[in-house]
N, C-alpha and C positions, 0 to 999 in steps of 0.2 A: 481526564487528568489535565490540570491547568499548567501551562508552561509560563514560567516567570523569568524575565530576562534582565531585571535591573534591581539594585538594592531597594529603591523606593517602592517598586511593585511588590517585592518580597515583604517589606515591612507593612505595606497596606493589606496584603493578603493575611498576614498573621494577625494584625490588629482587628480586621473584620471578623475573623474566626474567634478571637478572644472575647469580643463583645458578646458573642452568643454562648460563651462559657466553655468553648472547646479547648482541649489541651493539644500541644504541638510536640512532635518529635522530628528530629533532623538526622539525615544520614549522609555524611560526607563521602563522595566517590570521585575518582578521576575518569570515570567512564570505563568502556570495555567490560560491561557488567556481566557477572556470572551468578550462579546460584547463591554464593556466599553473600553478595550484595542484596539479592532479593530476600534472603532470610533476615537481613537487618531491617528491611522495609516491613516484612511481616511482623517482626518483633516490635517495631515501632507502632504499628497499627494495633497490636495486642495491648499496648500500654497507654496509648493516647488516641484521641479522636482523629487527628490529622497527622500524616507523615509526609515530610518533604525531603526527598533525597536531592542532593545537588550533584551536578556533573561539571567539574572544572579541572582541566589538566594543568596542574600547578608547576610552572617552570622553575620556581624558586627552590624546589626540593630535589632538583636534578643537578649533579655536578656536570662540568663540561664534557667529561668522558663517559657519561651515562646515556641512557636510551630514550631521552625525551623525543627526539625526532622520529624514532621508530615505535614509540609506545602505541599500542592498538587504539584506533579511533573508530568507534562503531555506533555513532549517535542514533541513527534511525533504529537499529536493532535494540539499542539500550532503551529507547522510549517505548518500544513495543513490549519489552520485558517489564518495564515499570507499570505499564497499563495492565499487564496480565496479573499483577499482584495488588492491583487497586491502589497504587500510590495516589495520594490526594493531589499532589502537584509536584513539579520538578523545577528546580532552580538552575538556570543556564546562563550564568553571568559570563561576560567576555573579559579578556585580560585588562582592558581599560577600566572596567568597573571595579576590579579588585586591586589592580596596581596602576592607578592613574599617573599621568606625567608628574614627575617630582616626588614620587613615592620613595621614601628612604628608611622608614621605620622597620625594625626587626624585633622579634621576640628572642631575647638572649636566654639561653638555657644552661643549666648545670645539673649536678646530681645524676638522676636516673638517665638523662640524655647522653651522658659522657661515655660509658663503656659500650662494647659490642658494636651496634650499628653506628653509634657516635664516633667510634674509632675508624670504622671502615667506610662509612658514608657521612663524613663530617658536615656536609652541606644540608643533609636531608632534614633533620629534626628542626633546625631553625626555620627552614622553609615550610615544613608541615605546621609547626606551632603558629607561625605568622598567619598563614592562610586560614587555619581553623579558628584562631582568635577572631579574625575579621568576620568570617562567616557566622560564628556564634553570636557576635555582637550585632550583625545585620539582622539575624533572625530572632535571637533570644528565645529559643524553644524551651520547653520544660525539660526535655532530655535530648541527648545526642547519642547515637549508637555507633560503636566501632567493633570490628571483628577481632577476636583474640588471636587470630593468626599473626597479626602485627602486635605481639604482646608488649614489646618495649614501647612502641608508639602509643599504645593504650595507656601505659603508665605515665608516659611523658605528658599526654593530654590531661590526664587526671591531675597531675602535679601542677600544670599550668593553670588549670581552671581554679584549683584551690588557691594558688599563690596570687592570682589576679582577681579573685573574688568575682569570677564570671558566674552568674546565677543559673547554671545549667548542670543537671545531673548527667554524668558520663556513664554509659552502660556498656559493658563488654558482652559480646555475644559469641558463644562457642564457635570454634573453627568448623566450617563446612568442608567435608572431604568427598572425593569421588569414590566409586565402588572399590578402588584399590588402595584407598587411604591417603591419596595425595591431597594435600591442602589446596583448595581451589584458589587460583590467582590469575589475574589478567595476563601475567607473563608466562603462564603455562602454554599460551598460544605459540610461543617461540619454539616449543619442543617438537622434535621430529618423533616419529613412531619409535625409533630405536632409543632416543633419549628418554622418552616417556617410560620405557621399560626399566631404565636406570633410575629415573626420578622417583618411582614408587618405592624404592628401597630406603629413601630418606625416612619416611614415617616408620618403617619396620625397624631400622637401626636405632632410631630415637626411642622407640617403645622398649627395645631390649635394654638400652642404657638407663631409661627411667625405672624399669623394673629392678635393675641391679643396684640402682642408686649411685652409679659412677659413670662418668663419661669416658673413662679409660678405654682406649682403642677405638672409640667411635669414629674419630676423624679418619683413622687408617682404614676402617671398614668402608667408609664412604668412598674413599679413593679407590679401594679395591673393587667396589661395586661399579665404578666407572665415572664418578664425579671428577672433574678436572682440577678443581681447587676448592679447598675448604677454608673459609674465613674463620669460623669458630664452631665448636660444639662444646657447650659448657653448661654446668649446673650452677644456677645463681639463686639468690634470694628473689622470690617472685615479685616483690614490690620495689626493692632498691636496685636490683640487677647487679649487686655486688656479690662477691663470693660468700657463701653461707657462713654464718657464725652462730654463737649461742643464742642470739636474739631472733634468728630466723624461724618464722612460723610456717612458711610455705616455700617450697623450692620448685624451680622450673628448669627444665632442660631446653636450651635454645640452640639453633643451628642456622648457619648460612653457608651455602655451597654453590659453586658454579657448574653449569652443564650447558655447553654450547653458548647461545646468546642469553640464556636465562640464569639469573641468580635466584635460587630458591631459598626461602626461609621457612622454618617451622618451629614449633615448640609444643610442649605438653607438661602437665604436672608430674613431679617426681614423687 
């Protein structure tokens, strides 16, 4: 597995492989890799000849009161995991590569980025869109893969790529869950044993709400299960993230709730 550490080296690696007719996939990550990230790499390799995950802890998607300083950093273990699934290369840029001195440009968002996470974490999507746009333009892969666990993020990236005519297909990959149904997340590492027992109720409560077609009482059930705070549990149009209306073809239930240091999110079709 080749380790690539600069934009110029990334472009050179991609160009070299394109000359021999190979197709390229790209997997954005912030590190602290788990089975969900590895599934993105496997899916990338099933669709293209070369899969390049990147690891970059993006400071611009964290607000001042969020967990940037404590976000898990496990680079050596991450590299071993990527080798185990035969990642072709890994891109490891530093902050100066991505945000050089004098960097002031931002990707401004509206529409699907505004509700839900856009209300509760207003810094995040602008930071995500800016770094993903930069990374996609540095690599220009054929496809880029994102997990459906971050459903709203997936819709935001699809919108951005359409609006800016970035020639990359964005592929959503189904959420990977553990044996108890908890959606895999790097932040699950924050959970104590006791908190984990509460966390696995999130998936079960969402399943019940999705089956019934209504989110009524779901937030109260989460609080009764032991969650400390619920930002939202809501059924929305799966594409626009607005409340469903007569034009809605697919609905999705989405939730965000706090448990100790962890803010857990999940979603599923209704």
